[in-house]
mmCIF file of the C-alpha atoms, coordinates in Angstrom:
data_MODEL
# 
_entry.id   MODEL 
# 
loop_
_atom_site.group_PDB 
_atom_site.id 
_atom_site.type_symbol 
_atom_site.label_atom_id 
_atom_site.label_alt_id 
_atom_site.label_comp_id 
_atom_site.label_asym_id 
_atom_site.label_entity_id 
_atom_site.label_seq_id 
_atom_site.pdbx_PDB_ins_code 
_atom_site.Cartn_x 
_atom_site.Cartn_y 
_atom_site.Cartn_z 
_atom_site.occupancy 
_atom_site.B_iso_or_equiv 
_atom_site.pdbx_formal_charge 
_atom_site.auth_seq_id 
_atom_site.auth_comp_id 
_atom_site.auth_asym_id 
_atom_site.auth_atom_id 
_atom_site.pdbx_PDB_model_num 
ATOM 1  C CA . MET A 1 1  ? 147.188 -108.108 65.145  1.00 0.00 ? 1  MET A CA 1 
ATOM 2  C CA . LYS A 1 2  ? 145.930 -108.677 68.037  1.00 0.00 ? 2  LYS A CA 1 
ATOM 3  C CA . GLU A 1 3  ? 142.817 -106.796 67.731  1.00 0.00 ? 3  GLU A CA 1 
ATOM 4  C CA . ALA A 1 4  ? 142.256 -110.293 65.333  1.00 0.00 ? 4  ALA A CA 1 
ATOM 5  C CA . VAL A 1 5  ? 143.485 -112.944 68.212  1.00 0.00 ? 5  VAL A CA 1 
ATOM 6  C CA . LYS A 1 6  ? 141.579 -110.996 70.604  1.00 0.00 ? 6  LYS A CA 1 
ATOM 7  C CA . SER A 1 7  ? 138.167 -111.779 67.895  1.00 0.00 ? 7  SER A CA 1 
ATOM 8  C CA . ILE A 1 8  ? 139.276 -114.884 67.031  1.00 0.00 ? 8  ILE A CA 1 
ATOM 9  C CA . ILE A 1 9  ? 139.796 -115.960 70.779  1.00 0.00 ? 9  ILE A CA 1 
ATOM 10 C CA . LYS A 1 10 ? 136.585 -114.263 72.537  1.00 0.00 ? 10 LYS A CA 1 
ATOM 11 C CA . LYS A 1 11 ? 135.010 -116.358 68.617  1.00 0.00 ? 11 LYS A CA 1 
ATOM 12 C CA . VAL A 1 12 ? 136.055 -119.266 69.746  1.00 0.00 ? 12 VAL A CA 1 
ATOM 13 C CA . THR A 1 13 ? 135.682 -119.023 73.525  1.00 0.00 ? 13 THR A CA 1 
ATOM 14 C CA . LEU A 1 14 ? 131.506 -118.236 72.555  1.00 0.00 ? 14 LEU A CA 1 
ATOM 15 C CA . GLU A 1 15 ? 131.525 -121.025 70.533  1.00 0.00 ? 15 GLU A CA 1 
ATOM 16 C CA . MET A 1 16 ? 132.966 -123.078 73.730  1.00 0.00 ? 16 MET A CA 1 
ATOM 17 C CA . VAL A 1 17 ? 129.853 -121.580 75.827  1.00 0.00 ? 17 VAL A CA 1 
ATOM 18 C CA . TYR A 1 18 ? 127.504 -121.979 73.119  1.00 0.00 ? 18 TYR A CA 1 
ATOM 19 C CA . ASP A 1 19 ? 128.046 -126.284 72.778  1.00 0.00 ? 19 ASP A CA 1 
ATOM 20 C CA . ILE A 1 20 ? 128.883 -126.781 76.010  1.00 0.00 ? 20 ILE A CA 1 
ATOM 21 C CA . VAL A 1 21 ? 125.170 -124.887 76.727  1.00 0.00 ? 21 VAL A CA 1 
ATOM 22 C CA . ASP A 1 22 ? 123.865 -126.546 74.740  1.00 0.00 ? 22 ASP A CA 1 
ATOM 23 C CA . THR A 1 23 ? 125.336 -129.682 76.334  1.00 0.00 ? 23 THR A CA 1 
ATOM 24 C CA . ARG A 1 24 ? 123.849 -129.219 79.456  1.00 0.00 ? 24 ARG A CA 1 
ATOM 25 C CA . THR A 1 25 ? 120.317 -128.357 77.868  1.00 0.00 ? 25 THR A CA 1 
ATOM 26 C CA . THR A 1 26 ? 120.690 -131.843 76.357  1.00 0.00 ? 26 THR A CA 1 
ATOM 27 C CA . GLU A 1 27 ? 121.074 -133.397 78.939  1.00 0.00 ? 27 GLU A CA 1 
ATOM 28 C CA . LEU A 1 28 ? 118.559 -131.377 81.272  1.00 0.00 ? 28 LEU A CA 1 
ATOM 29 C CA . ARG A 1 29 ? 115.677 -131.848 78.541  1.00 0.00 ? 29 ARG A CA 1 
ATOM 30 C CA . ASP A 1 30 ? 116.904 -135.851 78.747  1.00 0.00 ? 30 ASP A CA 1 
ATOM 31 C CA . ASP A 1 31 ? 116.442 -135.722 82.720  1.00 0.00 ? 31 ASP A CA 1 
ATOM 32 C CA . THR A 1 32 ? 113.328 -134.109 82.572  1.00 0.00 ? 32 THR A CA 1 
ATOM 33 C CA . ARG A 1 33 ? 111.537 -136.521 80.345  1.00 0.00 ? 33 ARG A CA 1 
ATOM 34 C CA . LYS A 1 34 ? 112.902 -139.621 82.664  1.00 0.00 ? 34 LYS A CA 1 
ATOM 35 C CA . GLN A 1 35 ? 112.455 -138.484 84.836  1.00 0.00 ? 35 GLN A CA 1 
ATOM 36 C CA . PHE A 1 36 ? 108.378 -137.436 83.631  1.00 0.00 ? 36 PHE A CA 1 
ATOM 37 C CA . SER A 1 37 ? 108.219 -141.312 82.137  1.00 0.00 ? 37 SER A CA 1 
ATOM 38 C CA . GLU A 1 38 ? 108.140 -142.592 85.709  1.00 0.00 ? 38 GLU A CA 1 
ATOM 39 C CA . LEU A 1 39 ? 106.411 -140.282 87.177  1.00 0.00 ? 39 LEU A CA 1 
ATOM 40 C CA . ARG A 1 40 ? 103.353 -141.728 84.546  1.00 0.00 ? 40 ARG A CA 1 
ATOM 41 C CA . ASP A 1 41 ? 104.080 -145.171 85.150  1.00 0.00 ? 41 ASP A CA 1 
ATOM 42 C CA . ASP A 1 42 ? 104.203 -144.433 89.252  1.00 0.00 ? 42 ASP A CA 1 
ATOM 43 C CA . THR A 1 43 ? 100.961 -142.894 88.601  1.00 0.00 ? 43 THR A CA 1 
ATOM 44 C CA . ASN A 1 44 ? 99.344  -145.748 86.323  1.00 0.00 ? 44 ASN A CA 1 
ATOM 45 C CA . ARG A 1 45 ? 101.266 -147.528 87.810  1.00 0.00 ? 45 ARG A CA 1 
ATOM 46 C CA . ARG A 1 46 ? 99.213  -146.494 91.084  1.00 0.00 ? 46 ARG A CA 1 
ATOM 47 C CA . LEU A 1 47 ? 96.435  -145.729 89.504  1.00 0.00 ? 47 LEU A CA 1 
ATOM 48 C CA . SER A 1 48 ? 95.726  -149.268 88.402  1.00 0.00 ? 48 SER A CA 1 
ATOM 49 C CA . GLU A 1 49 ? 96.127  -150.165 92.374  1.00 0.00 ? 49 GLU A CA 1 
ATOM 50 C CA . ILE A 1 50 ? 93.433  -147.773 93.212  1.00 0.00 ? 50 ILE A CA 1 
ATOM 51 C CA . LYS A 1 51 ? 91.279  -149.023 90.234  1.00 0.00 ? 51 LYS A CA 1 
ATOM 52 C CA . ASP A 1 52 ? 91.767  -152.768 91.399  1.00 0.00 ? 52 ASP A CA 1 
ATOM 53 C CA . GLU A 1 53 ? 91.032  -151.437 95.701  1.00 0.00 ? 53 GLU A CA 1 
ATOM 54 C CA . LEU A 1 54 ? 87.735  -149.984 93.931  1.00 0.00 ? 54 LEU A CA 1 
ATOM 55 C CA . ARG A 1 55 ? 86.692  -153.529 92.021  1.00 0.00 ? 55 ARG A CA 1 
ATOM 56 C CA . GLU A 1 56 ? 87.085  -155.301 95.535  1.00 0.00 ? 56 GLU A CA 1 
ATOM 57 C CA . VAL A 1 57 ? 85.267  -152.562 97.384  1.00 0.00 ? 57 VAL A CA 1 
ATOM 58 C CA . ARG A 1 58 ? 81.989  -152.684 94.643  1.00 0.00 ? 58 ARG A CA 1 
ATOM 59 C CA . ALA A 1 59 ? 82.282  -156.843 94.800  1.00 0.00 ? 59 ALA A CA 1 
ATOM 60 C CA . GLU A 1 60 ? 82.254  -156.231 98.575  1.00 0.00 ? 60 GLU A CA 1 
ATOM 61 C CA . ILE A 1 61 ? 79.422  -153.848 98.744  1.00 0.00 ? 61 ILE A CA 1 
ATOM 62 C CA . ARG A 1 62 ? 77.686  -156.263 96.926  1.00 0.00 ? 62 ARG A CA 1 
ATOM 63 C CA . ASN A 1 63 ? 77.933  -159.459 98.790  1.00 0.00 ? 63 ASN A CA 1 
ATOM 64 C CA . ILE A 1 64 ? 76.470  -157.054 102.036 1.00 0.00 ? 64 ILE A CA 1 
ATOM 65 C CA . ASN A 1 65 ? 73.795  -156.211 99.794  1.00 0.00 ? 65 ASN A CA 1 
ATOM 66 C CA . SER A 1 66 ? 73.344  -160.029 99.283  1.00 0.00 ? 66 SER A CA 1 
ATOM 67 C CA . ARG A 1 67 ? 73.001  -159.970 102.896 1.00 0.00 ? 67 ARG A CA 1 
ATOM 68 C CA . LEU A 1 68 ? 71.096  -157.447 103.634 1.00 0.00 ? 68 LEU A CA 1 
ATOM 69 C CA . ASP A 1 69 ? 68.584  -158.168 100.455 1.00 0.00 ? 69 ASP A CA 1 
ATOM 70 C CA . THR A 1 70 ? 68.236  -162.156 102.711 1.00 0.00 ? 70 THR A CA 1 
ATOM 71 C CA . LEU A 1 71 ? 67.610  -161.180 106.190 1.00 0.00 ? 71 LEU A CA 1 
ATOM 72 C CA . PHE A 1 72 ? 65.054  -158.344 104.501 1.00 0.00 ? 72 PHE A CA 1 
ATOM 73 C CA . THR A 1 73 ? 63.711  -161.003 103.247 1.00 0.00 ? 73 THR A CA 1 
ATOM 74 C CA . ILE A 1 74 ? 63.674  -163.544 106.246 1.00 0.00 ? 74 ILE A CA 1 
ATOM 75 C CA . LEU A 1 75 ? 62.178  -160.787 108.404 1.00 0.00 ? 75 LEU A CA 1 
ATOM 76 C CA . LEU A 1 76 ? 59.861  -159.647 105.030 1.00 0.00 ? 76 LEU A CA 1 
ATOM 77 C CA . THR A 1 77 ? 58.096  -163.641 104.619 1.00 0.00 ? 77 THR A CA 1 
ATOM 78 C CA . GLY A 1 78 ? 58.013  -164.454 107.882 1.00 0.00 ? 78 GLY A CA 1 
ATOM 79 C CA . LYS A 1 79 ? 59.835  -168.149 106.698 1.00 0.00 ? 79 LYS A CA 1 
ATOM 80 C CA . ARG A 1 80 ? 61.984  -168.886 109.463 1.00 0.00 ? 80 ARG A CA 1 
ATOM 81 C CA . GLU A 1 81 ? 61.868  -167.892 113.264 1.00 0.00 ? 81 GLU A CA 1 
ATOM 82 C CA . ILE A 1 82 ? 65.038  -166.501 114.862 1.00 0.00 ? 82 ILE A CA 1 
ATOM 83 C CA . PRO A 1 83 ? 65.796  -168.184 117.544 1.00 0.00 ? 83 PRO A CA 1 
ATOM 84 C CA . GLU A 1 84 ? 65.625  -166.235 120.791 1.00 0.00 ? 84 GLU A CA 1 
ATOM 85 C CA . SER A 1 85 ? 68.582  -165.543 122.734 1.00 0.00 ? 85 SER A CA 1 
ATOM 86 C CA . LYS A 1 86 ? 69.672  -166.988 126.291 1.00 0.00 ? 86 LYS A CA 1 
ATOM 87 C CA . SER A 1 87 ? 69.648  -164.701 129.217 1.00 0.00 ? 87 SER A CA 1 
ATOM 88 C CA . ARG A 1 88 ? 72.428  -165.941 131.497 1.00 0.00 ? 88 ARG A CA 1 
ATOM 89 C CA . ASP A 1 89 ? 71.964  -165.652 135.284 1.00 0.00 ? 89 ASP A CA 1 
# 
């Protein structure tokens, strides 16, 4: 009888340990998925911000290139005279 009780207690204890491990594993898996989702969302948000900034930089570069083209055209065609700077005495 004593051995049967020991065996039953051992089996019940093992089942309890397995249940606890399964529960904790599920909790850890859920936490990991949540953290990964938050990281992915943050990464996507930052990537979107970087793309927006890149669009702005490209627009600025186009604007600068346009200004340079205008200046080169003015210089090469001589259509406008560049005013001479006045020297200060």
